[in-house]
C-alpha positions in Angstrom: 24.3 79.8 -17.1 27.3 78.1 -18.8 29.8 80.2 -20.6 29.4 80.0 -24.4 32.9 79.2 -25.7 31.9 78.4 -29.3 32.9 81.8 -30.5 36.4 81.5 -28.9 36.8 78.0 -30.4 36.1 79.1 -33.9 37.6 82.6 -34.1 39.7 82.8 -30.9 37.7 85.8 -29.8 36.1 86.1 -26.4 32.6 87.2 -25.6 33.5 90.9 -25.5 35.5 90.7 -28.7 39.0 90.6 -27.2 41.7 88.2 -28.0 43.3 86.0 -25.4 46.1 88.5 -24.5 44.1 91.8 -24.7 43.4 94.0 -21.7 40.1 95.7 -21.1 40.0 99.5 -21.5 41.6 101.1 -18.5 41.0 104.8 -17.6 41.8 106.5 -14.3 42.2 109.9 -12.7 43.9 111.2 -9.6 42.9 113.7 -6.9 39.2 113.0 -7.3 38.4 113.9 -3.6 39.6 117.1 -2.1 38.8 116.0 1.5 41.3 113.0 1.4 45.1 113.1 1.5 45.1 111.1 -1.7 42.4 109.7 -4.0 41.8 108.1 -7.3 39.1 106.7 -9.6 39.7 103.8 -11.8 37.7 102.0 -14.5 38.9 98.7 -15.9 36.3 97.4 -18.2 33.0 97.8 -16.3 34.6 97.4 -12.9 34.7 100.8 -11.2 36.6 101.7 -8.0 36.9 104.9 -6.0 39.8 104.9 -3.6 40.8 107.4 -0.9 43.9 107.4 1.4 44.1 109.1 4.8 47.4 109.5 6.6 50.0 108.9 7.7 48.3 109.9 10.9 49.1 109.1 14.5 47.6 105.9 15.9 44.6 106.2 18.1 45.4 106.2 21.8 42.2 104.3 22.7 43.4 100.8 21.6 46.6 99.0 22.2 49.4 101.0 20.8 51.4 99.2 18.1 54.9 98.6 19.4 56.6 99.1 16.1 58.8 101.6 14.4 56.9 101.3 11.1 53.5 102.6 10.0 50.6 100.2 9.8 48.5 99.9 6.6 44.8 99.4 7.1 42.3 98.8 4.3 38.5 99.3 4.3 36.5 97.8 1.5 33.0 99.0 0.9 31.0 97.2 -1.8 27.9 99.0 -3.0 24.7 97.0 -3.1 24.1 98.1 -6.7 27.6 97.2 -7.9 26.6 93.7 -9.0 23.8 92.1 -10.9 22.3 90.4 -7.9 22.1 93.7 -5.9 23.0 92.0 -2.6 24.3 94.1 0.2 27.6 92.6 1.4 28.2 92.7 5.1 31.1 94.9 6.1 32.9 92.0 8.0 32.2 89.1 5.7 34.9 86.6 5.0 35.4 87.6 1.4 35.9 91.2 2.2 38.3 90.5 5.1 40.5 88.3 2.9 40.7 91.0 0.2 41.5 93.7 2.8 44.3 91.6 4.3 45.8 90.8 0.9 45.8 94.5 -0.2 47.2 95.6 3.2 50.0 93.0 3.0 50.9 94.0 -0.5 51.3 97.7 0.3 53.0 97.1 3.6 55.8 95.5 1.6 56.3 98.5 -0.9 55.6 101.6 1.2 58.5 103.1 3.2 56.7 102.6 6.4 59.8 103.1 8.5 59.6 106.8 7.8 56.4 107.1 9.8 56.7 105.2 13.1 53.7 104.7 15.3 51.3 105.9 12.6 48.6 104.5 10.4 47.8 104.7 6.7 44.1 104.0 5.9 43.1 102.9 2.4 39.4 103.1 1.7 38.0 101.4 -1.4 34.5 101.9 -2.7 33.4 99.4 -5.3 30.8 101.1 -7.5 30.5 98.4 -10.2 31.7 94.8 -10.5 32.6 93.1 -13.7 35.5 90.8 -12.9 39.1 91.3 -11.6 37.9 93.1 -8.5 41.0 92.4 -6.4 43.3 93.5 -9.2 41.4 96.7 -9.8 41.5 97.5 -6.1 45.2 97.1 -6.1 45.6 99.3 -9.2 43.3 102.1 -7.8 45.1 102.0 -4.4 48.5 102.5 -6.1 47.3 105.7 -7.7 45.7 107.0 -4.5 48.9 106.4 -2.5 51.0 108.2 -5.1 48.5 111.1 -4.9 48.9 111.1 -1.1 52.7 111.5 -1.6 53.6 108.5 0.5 57.0 107.2 -0.5 56.9 103.7 -2.1 59.5 101.6 -3.9 57.5 101.2 -7.1 54.0 100.8 -8.5 51.9 97.8 -7.6 50.0 96.6 -10.7 47.7 93.6 -10.9 45.6 91.6 -13.3 43.8 88.2 -13.6 44.6 85.2 -15.8 42.4 82.2 -16.6 42.9 78.8 -18.0 41.7 78.7 -21.6 38.3 77.0 -22.1 39.5 75.2 -25.3 42.0 72.9 -23.7 41.4 69.2 -23.6 42.8 66.5 -21.3 45.8 65.6 -23.4 49.1 67.2 -22.4 49.9 68.2 -25.9 46.7 70.3 -26.2 47.3 71.8 -22.8 50.6 73.2 -24.0 49.0 74.7 -27.1 46.2 76.5 -25.3 46.5 80.2 -24.5 45.6 81.6 -21.1 43.0 84.4 -21.0 44.2 87.8 -19.7 42.1 90.3 -17.6 38.8 88.5 -17.1 35.3 90.0 -17.0 32.6 88.8 -14.6 31.1 86.1 -16.9 34.6 84.5 -17.5 35.4 84.5 -13.8 32.2 82.5 -13.0 33.1 79.7 -15.4 36.9 79.5 -15.7 39.7 78.7 -13.3 41.7 81.9 -12.7 44.3 83.5 -10.6 45.0 87.1 -9.5 48.7 88.2 -9.7 50.1 91.5 -8.5 53.7 92.7 -9.1 56.0 95.6 -8.2 58.6 97.2 -10.3 59.8 96.6 -13.8 61.5 93.4 -12.8 58.0 92.0 -11.9 58.5 91.1 -8.3 55.4 89.1 -7.3 53.6 90.5 -4.2 50.2 89.0 -4.6 49.2 85.5 -6.0 45.7 84.4 -5.2 43.9 81.4 -6.8 40.6 80.4 -5.4 39.7 77.8 -8.0 41.2 74.5 -9.1 43.4 74.3 -12.2 45.7 71.7 -13.8 49.2 72.2 -12.7 50.4 71.9 -16.3 48.7 75.2 -17.1 50.1 77.3 -14.2 53.4 78.2 -15.8 51.7 79.6 -18.9 49.2 81.5 -16.8 52.0 83.0 -14.7 53.9 84.1 -17.7 50.9 85.8 -19.3 50.0 87.4 -15.9 53.4 88.9 -15.5 53.3 90.4 -18.9 49.9 91.8 -18.2 51.0 93.4 -15.0 53.9 95.0 -16.8 51.5 96.5 -19.4 49.2 97.8 -16.6 52.1 99.3 -14.8 52.8 101.3 -18.0 49.2 102.5 -18.1 49.3 103.6 -14.4 52.6 105.4 -15.0 51.0 107.2 -17.9 48.1 108.4 -15.7 50.5 109.7 -13.1 52.7 111.5 -15.6 49.6 113.1 -17.3 48.3 114.3 -13.9 51.7 115.7 -13.0 51.9 117.5 -16.3 48.4 119.0 -15.8 49.3 120.2 -12.3 52.5 121.8 -13.5 50.8 123.6 -16.4 48.1 124.9 -14.0 50.7 126.4 -11.7 53.0 127.8 -14.4 50.1 129.2 -16.5 
C-alpha cells in the first residue's frame, strides 16, 4: 500500500502527526532482569526491545581459543514471531539477522575497553518484542543502556537513529535542496522511503554505524547525514537522562 504523503505536502506533518525533525517518544529502564549482568528495556515509538548482557566471562574451551588480548563482543538477536504485522517467525540464522548482529558487535567492539578483559567474551542478547521502524537503531540504543548497567567500561554512549529522504522532493536540484529529511522513521515510512541508519559515539558525534539499504539521490545525502547527527545527539541526551535517573534512584534506595 503506497504511503499517503498528501498530509505532509499540505501541512508538513507526517502520518503520526510529527514534523520532519521530531523524534518519537522514547522511554527506557535499566536493570530489568535480575539474572543478567546487565539489562535494559527500551521503547522508541512502537518498537520495543529487551536487552540483556552477560559477561565479561571466560571464553569456552571447547572451540578454538581466540588468540587476542581483547575481549570479544558477541550479539544474539531474537525476533518474536508476534513482533510484526505479518507474524512470520524469522529464522535464527537468516541473512538479515546476521547482518544486524555483525553491525552491532562491530560498533561496541570499537567503544568498549575490551583490552581490560583479555580472552573473555561479552554476550549481548536482544529480544525484539515489537517492530515499528528503526529496528537497528533501537537495538543499538538498548544495548548501550544494558552495557552501562553491566558496568563494562566504555568510552561513551552509542546512540542511533534513522533518517529518510523527504517524500516531497522533485527531480530538480533546487527543490532537492529545499526538502527536509525525515527523522526517526516508523514502519510505514521505512517501507516507502529511502533511508539510512546512523550511529554515533560521544558528544563530538563520531560515526560508528552508517547503513543504507535503499537507493537515494546523492544530492540528498549531506542533508540526511546532518539531520541524523543532530538526532543522535538528542537521543544521547535521552539515554544519559535514563542512566542518571536510575543512578539517582539506586542511591536514594541505599541511603534511605
